[in-house]
N, C-alpha and C positions, 0 to 999 in steps of 0.2 A: 399537438396531442391527437391521436387517432382513436376511433371507436369502432368496435365490431358491430356488424349489423345484427340486431336481435333476432332470435328465432321467431318464425311465424310462417303464415301462408302467403305466398307471393305468386303473381302470374307466371306460368311456365311458358317461356318463349319457344320452347321446342314442341309444345303441344297446346295450340290455341284452344281456349275454352276451358282450360284446367288450371288449378293452382297446385303448387308443389311446396312441400314443407322444407324450410331452411332451418337446420338445427343450430345455427350460430356459427358453424365452421364449414359446413358442406351441405349440398343438396342431398335429400334422402329419396327413397323409392316411393314415398307416400304422396298421393295426389288426391284431389277432390274437385268437384265442380263448384264454381262460385256460389251457386244457389244452395249448396249444401251447408253454407255457413248459417242459414236460417233454419235448417232442419236440426235433427239430433246431432250434437257435436261429435266429431271424429276424434279418436285418440291418437295424437301425433306421437312420433318417436321421442324418446327422452332427449333433451338438449344436451350439448356438450357440458362438461363439468365446469368450465370457466365461463359459460354463457349466462345470460340473465335468467333467473328462475322462471319457470312456467307458472301461469296462474292456476290455482286449484280449480278443478272441475266440479260443478254442482253434483250432489249425490241425492239419492232417494231420501224421502222424509223418514226420520227415525224417531225414537222416543225422545221426549223432552228431557233436558238435564234437570238437576236438583233445583236450580234457580228458577225454573219454570220457562226458560227461553227455548224456542224451537230450534232444531238443527238448521232449518232454512235460514233463520235469522243469523245464526253463526256463520254460515257460508257466505251470506250477503255481506256481513261485516268484514270477514277476512278478504273477500274479493275487493271491496271498496278500499280496504287498507292497502292491498297490493297495488291497486291503481294509483292511489295517492303516492306511495313510495316510488313507483315507476315515474310518475309525473315529476316528483321532486328531483329524481336523478337526472331526468332530461333537462329540467330547468337549470340544475346546477352545472350540467355540462355546457349549456349555452353560456351561462355567466362566466365559467372558467375560460371559455373560448374568447372572451373579450379582454382587451388590454386595459390599463388603468384609465385611459382617456375615454373609455366606453366604445371604442371602435372595434367592430368584430374582427377577430383574427382570421387570417386566410385558412380555410379548412384544408386539412391534409388528406382526407379521404372522402369519398362519396357515400351518401347515406343509403343508396339503393343497393340491394343484394346483387352479387355477381350473377350474370346470366349463364346458364349451362352452355358450355363451349364444346363444339364438335371438333375432335382432333383433325388437323388437315391430312388429306390423303397424300401419301408419299408417291412421287412420280419417279418411275424408273429412268435412270440416266441412259442416254443413248450410247450404245456400245459400238465399237468399231465392227463393221460387218466381217464375217468370216468368209474368206475367199473360197474355201471348200464348199460352203453352202450357197454361193452365188451361182444361179443357173446360167449366167452369161460367161462363166469362166471355168475352164478345165485346169486343175492344178495338178502338176506332177512334182510332188515333193522330193522324190528320189533324184530326179534330174534337175531340179531347181528352175523349172520353167512353167509358164502359164500360156494357155491358148484361148483366144476368143471363141465363144460358141455362137455360130450363126443363128439367126432367127429360123425357127422350124426344126432345129436340131436338138439333141438331148445328150445327157451324160449318163450312160447305163451304169448301174451299180456293179455289174460283173460282166465279163466277156469270156469267150472260149480260150483266148491266149493270155488272159489276166493282165492286160496292158491298159493304161489310162486311155480312154476312148471317147470321142464324140461321133455322133452319127445322125442321119436324118431320122425323124421321129417315126415315119410310116414305113412299115416293112411290106414286102410283096413276095409272091411265090417265085422262086428262082426259075430262070428259063429252062434249066436242066432238071427241074423237079426235085423231089426228095428233101427239100428244105425251104427256108425263107431267106430273103436277102434284103439289103438296104441299099438305096441308091447312092449314098455318100457315106464314107467312113474315114476318120483320121485317128491315128494312134501314135503314142510316144513310147520309146523304149531306150534302154542303154545299150550302146555298142559292145559287143563281146569279142574276145579273141586277142585283145592287146593292140590291135591296129588303131592308129591315131590320125592318119592322113584322111581328111574329110572327103576328098575327091575319090580316093580309092574305096572308101567305105560306101559312098553313095552309088558308085558304079556297080559295086557288088550287090548292094542291098536291093536295087531296083528289080533284079531278077526274082528275089524272094518276095518282094512286094506284089509283083504281077502274079506269081504263082499262087500266093495266099488269097488274092482277091478274085482271080478269074480262072485258074487252072484247077486246083483242088482245095477243099477246105481242110480243117484239122482232122476230119473223120474220113478223108479220102474221097469225098463226093465231088463229082464234077458239076458243080451247080450252074455253070454257064456253058457246059459242053466242051470245056477246055479251050486253051489259047491256040489259035491257028497261025497267027502272025503278029508282029509288033512294029511300031515305027517310033524312032527317037524324035521327040518334039522340042526338047530343050535340055541343055547342059550349061550350067553357069555357076560362077562363084558369086556369093552375095553375103551381106551382113545380116545375121539373125541374132536377136537378143544381145546385140553389142559384140558378137563374135563373128569371125570370118567362117562362113560355111560353104557348102556346095550342094546343088540339087541336080537331079536327073529326072526327066519326065518322059513317059512313053504313052503312046496310044496302042491299045491291044484290040485285036479282032478275035472274037470267040466263035465256037461252033454253034452256039445257040444264043439268041438275044442280040442286042445292039453292040456288045463289047463295052469298052470304057477306057478311062485314063488312070494311070498310076504315077506316083511321084515319090521319090526318096530324097529327103532333105536331111543333111548331116551337119552338125556344128558342135563345137566344144561346149560342155556344160560350164555354167558360171559358179558351180559349187564344187567342193572337194578338190580332187586332182584334175578336174577339167575333162573327165572321160567323155568322149563324144556322145551326143544325143541323136537318135534317129527318129524322124517324124515321117510316117508313111501315109500317103493319101491314096484313095481309090474312089473315083467318081464314075457312075454309069453314063455312057454316052446318050445324049438326047433326053436326059431326065428333066422334067419340068422344074424350073427354079434352081437349076444346078449348073450354071455356066462354068466353063473352065477357069475363068478369071477369079472365081471364088477361092481357088487354090492359092493364088497370089495374095488375096486379101487376108486369108488366114495366116499365111507365111509372114506377112508384114505385121500382123498382130501378136506374134510370139514375143514374150517378154521374160526377163529373168524374174524369178519369184520375188514378189514384193515391190516390183517396179510398176507403178500405175500413173506415172507423171505425164506420159506422152499420149497423143491421140492414137486410138486403135490398140492400146495396150490392155492391161488387166481391167476387166469389167466393161470393155467397150462392146456395144451392141452393133453387130454388123449384119447386113442382109446380103442376099445373093446378088 
């Protein structure tokens, strides 16, 4: 047999130094200090309908009744009666809790009121990181590839030719004036025109890559004084993102400034019909922290979209 905890004032574990009113079924908003029990009594909230009745509170002295007894005497008698009834109920419950042999039965509930409980704070489950939000990865959704972003580089939100781009963070005044330049830039784009041979595409695109980086910009400005000559540094077949590709690398000399290096890398996409992807590189010659070997490091780090299993792939942090 189980018994509900009777209504009453109990220590508030959530507010040391205060007592809180338990109405027989739940905690209420009524509190008091323990020393208030010796002062004027506080009016607690009405107990639940099925809880034990509350004791009558003393009232002010009034006229005596016809029998000559004072109201104070009546209140005292009623109060003592209530105490006796409550004591009898407790004693009866104790007796009922014993078996025939007089051995107390195991209690089924505790006599102390439940303490206020603070609901646990929910913790957010860790979600898989979004590659688009990873500053160490450039994602080209259209062509289905990702590129590692070197330390000290950035992913601009927009560019003049609207192509997925990574570039060095610091800009500088172009040698030819009238604009600002970046020491290193890499972009990805889809090959146009229907040509699918990667070598043919790379050999044709290197001219465009050189012109865009060091001849004229999209507004026709010769930011480096134009290209005066070039030298082929590398042409080779290689595997990129699991596909056979081809690259061409030039060194260009410009009318103003130190010139630079350009590279066109072409390989079939791993999505859709496998339309070739073109990756263009442009590095200023002699720029601090920008060795030519970084082109090879970025090339090795190109991965199909969603492939992060191997070293140097998606999310890998690389330095110059």
